[in-house]
Phi, psi and omega in degrees: 000316180294321183292320179297320179293317181297318180295324181290323174298312181300315180294325176291322179292324179290323177296320182287323176296321179291325179294319179298316180296314176302319180292322176294316180298318178294319179297318179292319179292322180298317179298317182295309182297320180301322176293316183295318180291327181280325185245347186101136185302315187284342183270351179259129176263164174297325175297326175300316180291316175307316185290321184290327181273351183060045170230170177277158180298319178299327179293317181297321179291336179295329182269319185226110184298329185224163175297325176298322181292329175302316184288319186276000179297341181289336179260357185296332178301334183270357178301127181079011185297321181297324178291322178299318179300316180292320181291329190260005184295156178295152179302132180090345179275125179295151180304318184291325182292320180293318181294319178299313183298314179300317181292323169303317185292320181296322178297316183289337173272003179054041176297132182301333185289352179266355186073001181254087179208145180247019173290123183308312178299313179292326175296319180295320177302308178299321182302316180293317181299312184280355180244003179252110190301319179294327176293317182295323178294324181290328179300331179303320177299321178292319178297319180298320175294323175299322179292322182294317184291320177295319180300325178291335185273333186284138176278104180212139177285329183262108183301324181296316179296323174296316178298314181300315176300312182296321177300322179291316182293316183291319179298319179299316181297318177297317183293321176298322180291324180290321183291322178297318180296319180296321182291321182284325175298327182287355172104004184281146185282154182304315183299339181270326180284327187298317174299322178297318182297319174301314181293327177297315178303313179297321178295321181290322180287337176292317177296314180300315182294326180297324181268324187246358188297325183302329183254334191229358185235002183229000000 
């Protein structure tokens, strides 16, 4: 009984510690993004962020190794999303069908990850993301991890085939999001872009199905 109580207390303490760390990470990232959007990513230093968040630079670096990571923390929740969709799909549903359905749903929800959102702050964040070379370069690392996770989730006897398929799927999702962002930046209204975004998803997945459908789409 004592061991169970101790284990529960230790587990509760660990959980509380992790939640506090998560809140700190979120607060640091929020402070950084506010500065980046106000002054420009390249004009804000790590020291500026630390001062605004009232922490030391070493403390900041314990949570975020680079300034780019501070900005991209906002998309961290989506890391591995494609893999989770594939793993959670209903029995009998092919991976490509599950991913296509999920992406359509995210468009209808105006999920920022699709590039299709009219929230001013999120739009400003996307403007910064897609026009800052160092952030775009950092996104490659996120994409690499997404590909690894998706490849592990795809049902394939050949690991190379799974990695090749995952690379195509992740790249398609990125390009679709950028295209949606470009259309909105050009001044087009959301209600006009949304149907096109759905059509683009279908066209993209028709291409994916043509190449990958025999193993992952049927």
